[in-house]
C-alpha atoms as one frame of an Amber mdcrd trajectory, in Angstrom:
protein
  -0.833  15.894  35.102  -1.607  13.568  32.157  -3.579  14.924  29.223  -5.808
  12.287  27.645  -7.354  12.622  24.197 -10.565  10.578  24.320 -12.189   9.486
  21.072 -15.761   8.514  21.822 -18.262   7.039  19.412 -21.735   5.857  20.487
 -20.374   4.469  23.759 -21.787   6.827  26.349 -21.756   4.284  29.229 -18.006
   3.986  28.803 -17.564   7.736  28.627 -19.679   8.312  31.728 -17.667   5.710
  33.639 -14.379   7.206  32.440 -15.347  10.556  33.915 -16.260   8.871  37.193
 -13.230   6.556  37.378 -10.395   8.761  36.129  -7.675   9.806  38.582  -8.447
  13.218  40.070  -5.520  15.008  38.456  -6.024  13.612  34.935  -7.575  15.743
  32.196  -9.887  14.061  29.716 -10.455  15.870  26.412 -13.399  14.196  24.689
 -13.676  14.358  20.909 -16.374  12.805  18.721 -17.328  12.591  15.063 -18.737
  16.088  15.504 -15.374  17.551  16.548 -13.492  19.657  14.026 -10.059  18.839
  12.639  -8.657  21.848  14.469 -10.144  20.779  17.813  -8.730  17.264  17.520
  -5.320  18.453  16.335  -4.999  20.919  19.208  -5.415  18.182  21.808  -3.452
  15.553  19.873  -0.376  17.796  20.090  -0.427  17.782  23.907  -1.875  14.327
  24.559   0.063  11.945  26.789  -2.458   9.195  26.049  -5.138   8.460  23.462
  -8.112   6.582  24.899 -10.480   5.107  22.339 -14.153   4.212  22.851 -15.785
   2.723  19.728 -13.890   5.000  17.371 -10.882   5.017  15.072  -7.624   6.962
  15.190  -6.536   8.512  11.901  -2.994   8.354  10.560  -2.921  12.148  10.725
  -3.595  12.097  14.455  -0.831   9.542  14.928   1.626  11.886  13.235   0.481
  14.852  15.307   0.488  13.025  18.666   4.229  13.270  19.220   3.916  13.158
  23.028   1.611  10.124  23.127   2.934   7.306  25.281   0.112   4.839  24.606
  -3.010   4.366  22.501  -5.399   2.533  24.792  -8.368   0.805  23.169 -11.447
  -0.284  25.093 -12.216  -2.914  22.449 -10.591  -6.233  21.695 -10.355  -5.336
  18.009  -7.709  -2.913  16.821  -8.528  -2.445  13.138  -9.437   1.205  13.763
  -5.761   2.044  14.307  -2.856   1.765  11.892  -0.804  -0.351  14.283   2.158
  -0.552  11.916   2.362   3.228  11.608   1.937   3.670  15.362   4.859   1.306
  15.846   7.016   3.265  13.421   6.209   6.431  15.358   7.035   4.755  18.657
   3.495   4.736  20.043   2.442   1.400  21.578  -1.155   0.247  21.123  -3.009
  -1.847  23.708  -6.442  -3.438  23.551  -8.794  -4.086  26.459  -6.980  -7.043
  27.987  -9.911  -9.394  27.542 -12.317  -7.184  29.494 -15.149  -8.078  27.109
 -14.181 -11.726  26.537 -17.018 -13.063  28.689 -19.936 -11.246  26.994 -18.594
 -11.939  23.497 -18.117 -15.622  24.289 -21.586 -15.846  25.800 -23.101 -14.083
  22.811 -21.376 -16.396  20.344 -22.953 -19.358  22.107 -26.273 -17.492  22.243
 -26.177 -16.979  18.478 -25.344 -20.644  17.936 -28.235 -21.833  20.107 -30.625
 -19.269  18.621 -29.778 -20.416  15.118 -29.923 -24.176  15.577 -33.168 -23.910
  17.602 -34.847 -21.383  15.246 -35.369 -18.920  18.094 -36.111 -15.876  15.933
 -38.666 -17.744  13.805 -40.357 -19.394  16.772 -40.592 -16.080  18.600 -42.186
 -14.255  15.667 -44.484 -17.190  14.881 -45.715 -17.475  18.456 -46.428 -13.749
  18.649 -48.343 -13.994  15.354 -50.420 -16.957  16.527 -48.702 -19.452  14.225
 -48.148 -22.421  16.533 -45.234 -24.758  15.777 -44.709 -24.794  12.050 -43.175
 -28.098  10.813 -39.694 -26.616  10.402 -39.405 -26.041  14.148 -41.192 -29.069
  15.565 -37.926 -30.943  16.081 -37.394 -32.407  12.640 -34.838 -29.723  11.815
 -33.807 -28.411  15.231 -30.458 -29.420  16.628 -28.527 -29.646  19.886 -25.277
 -27.987  20.827 -24.654 -30.766  23.326 -22.129 -33.226  21.941 -21.593 -31.279
  18.709 -18.200 -30.551  17.186 -17.419 -26.865  17.522 -14.560 -25.175  15.674
 -13.066 -21.983  17.105 -11.150 -19.800  14.657  -8.850 -17.685  16.805  -8.175
 -18.884  20.347  -7.103 -15.682  22.030  -8.849 -14.382  25.137 -12.323 -14.591
  23.603 -11.917 -17.824  21.669 -10.382 -19.641  24.629 -13.215 -18.354  26.847
 -15.674 -19.902  24.393 -13.791 -23.192  24.720 -14.191 -23.041  28.492 -17.917
 -22.336  28.313 -18.460 -25.200  25.885 -17.334 -27.765  28.460 -20.825 -27.779
  29.928 -22.169 -28.860  26.546 -19.584 -31.653  26.299 -18.684 -30.616  22.782
 -15.755 -31.896  20.811 -13.886 -28.613  20.496 -11.356 -27.821  17.781  -9.422
 -24.618  17.364  -7.092 -23.046  14.851  -4.691 -20.229  15.588  -1.246 -19.095
  14.501  -0.141 -19.690  18.083  -0.829 -22.544  20.427  -3.395 -21.730  23.128
  -2.610 -23.514  26.375  -5.787 -22.071  27.867  -8.005 -23.508  25.126  -6.196
 -26.841  25.295  -6.647 -26.831  29.049 -10.369 -26.791  28.355 -10.010 -29.809
  26.079  -9.767 -28.065  22.708  -7.585 -29.639  20.021  -5.480 -27.489  17.722
  -5.931 -28.301  14.028  -5.418 -26.667  10.647  -8.208 -24.441   9.339  -9.193
 -26.882   6.584  -9.584 -29.701   9.095 -11.676 -27.505  11.352 -13.935 -26.465
   8.459 -14.491 -30.040   7.330 -15.314 -31.520  10.732 -17.165 -28.804  12.675
 -20.913 -28.611  13.148 -20.586 -25.041  14.386 -17.760 -22.671  13.479 -17.298
 -19.526  15.552 -14.942 -16.748  14.513 -12.790 -14.886  17.048  -9.909 -13.498
  15.052  -8.766  -9.889  14.682  -9.270  -8.169  11.347  -6.012  -7.675   9.492
  -4.585  -8.313   6.028  -4.364 -12.043   6.751  -7.930 -12.468   7.996  -9.867
 -10.173   5.667 -12.058 -12.521   3.604 -10.763 -15.488   5.586 -14.102 -17.256
   5.152 -15.009 -17.118   1.486 -16.424 -19.372  -1.214 -13.640 -21.944  -0.958
 -13.894 -22.220   2.838 -17.688 -22.365   2.852 -17.624 -25.218   0.338 -15.397
 -27.191   2.703 -17.937 -26.936   5.538 -20.626 -29.496   6.245 -23.986 -28.818
   4.644 -25.371 -29.001   8.183 -22.848 -26.496   9.552 -23.598 -23.149  11.197
 -21.254 -20.158  10.968 -21.064 -17.690  13.866 -19.311 -14.325  13.544 -18.847
 -11.969  16.486 -15.399 -10.614  15.554 -15.380  -8.350  12.468 -17.642  -8.408
   9.422 -14.969  -8.356   6.697 -13.515 -11.619   8.009 -16.407 -13.193   6.075
 -17.165 -12.647   2.387 -20.880 -11.840   2.703 -21.647 -12.401  -0.975 -20.136
 -15.878  -0.750 -21.967 -16.540   2.521 -25.330 -15.552   1.091 -24.723 -17.763
  -1.950 -23.671 -20.688   0.244 -26.875 -20.340   2.270 -28.900 -20.055  -0.919
 -27.288 -23.178  -2.393 -27.556 -25.177   0.823 -23.776 -25.374   1.202 -24.204
 -24.610   4.913 -27.234 -24.750   7.200 -27.320 -21.329   8.836 -25.463 -18.424
  10.379 -25.479 -16.164  13.427 -23.998 -12.730  12.727 -23.266  -9.843  15.076
 -20.968  -8.032  12.641 -21.132  -7.106   8.970 -18.982  -5.772   6.160 -20.975
  -2.528   6.290 -22.146  -1.155   9.631 -24.854  -0.113  10.170 -25.971  -2.871
   7.841 -27.660  -1.972   4.573 -31.380  -2.722   5.063 -31.378  -4.352   1.621
 -28.680  -6.846   2.567 -30.138 -10.232   1.515 -28.859 -11.870   4.690 -31.556
  -9.960   6.586 -34.251 -11.807   4.630 -33.083 -15.289   5.594 -34.910 -17.201
   8.305 -31.838 -19.359   8.911 -29.708 -16.323   9.805 -29.847 -14.694  13.236
 -28.537 -11.118  13.285 -27.551  -8.515  15.874 -26.133  -4.954  15.634 -22.525
  -5.508  16.850 -23.494  -5.835  20.509 -21.720  -9.040  21.556 -19.207  -7.274
  23.778 -21.652  -4.846  25.331 -22.719  -5.833  28.820 -23.352  -3.979  32.057
 -20.624  -5.980  33.772 -17.973  -5.527  31.087 -18.070  -1.737  30.894 -16.352
  -1.038  34.246 -13.814  -3.798  33.523 -12.852  -2.071  30.284 -12.508   1.381
  31.802 -10.669   0.117  34.884  -8.212  -1.810  32.722  -7.668   1.225  30.482
  -6.804   3.543  33.364  -4.690   0.929  35.125  -2.695   0.413  31.933  -2.220
   4.120  31.349  -1.161   4.597  34.972   1.442   1.860  34.490   2.926   3.764
  31.580   2.761   7.104  33.424   4.752   5.456  36.223   7.422   4.390  33.740
   6.360   0.748  33.396   5.544  -1.190  30.248   1.883  -1.468  29.231   0.141
  -4.828  29.166  -2.069  -6.311  26.440   0.005  -4.784  23.665  -1.147  -5.304
  20.113   1.542  -6.703  17.855   1.484  -7.138  14.092   1.455 -10.830  13.166
């Protein structure tokens, strides 16, 4: 009978579904930010699996969880786990197998469209009785159709974006440490990051957060972008240097941004990016959709059942 240590943050739909979808003879031990060190340690010692919903796993727990056969994440990102340490301790780490690729890809495109068509400004203006200010009457609104879109990171999410962009007949570029046959099958061309920055009208980020990608988009990269370019970030906030981004927007180095993630979450209400009319913001919700929740939980249990049956897990996270 598997014992599962469940770390749950503010992800109650996932937790509710896990209780409904778990195999009958599996025990779920749910721990939250309110749980004591002693409570977590007690379960970590006996846990066969660690299932993570919107939460991190401390290095201390990794050392204690000597029986753990798999750390199963329900997110695409894995920066909440010390993957290198887990590997040293012999505990594989798996992400969600692309279960949230569709909503994140859709939301990235939503942010792009909302930014280039001034959706937030037009909504607030219309509600306030301010009808069609000059900035939104078409003189400075733009189309996604036929634009050049650069995708930074063409894994499951980035390649899904490439597929969705076909309907807009964009010229699609991508950069990744590995070739993406899926993205190229959708017509995307693999280029170096500098080339992508220089030629793209819209740049959308879909890379994991690690030592190589932290601050990936900073002052130097923003200066390489077109002054008419829009930056979209639905991956992790620290991939972008927010101070440099705010300065680039202030100096007119780029045209706008759509941001679902930030260096500090929840975002500081005094963050100057919140005051900009050419920045569309959201509270890290790109991957949250009614349809994606059961896919995540189903994948998590299927993967854990594979391991319990003596098979290798799928969607393993590896250090690049």
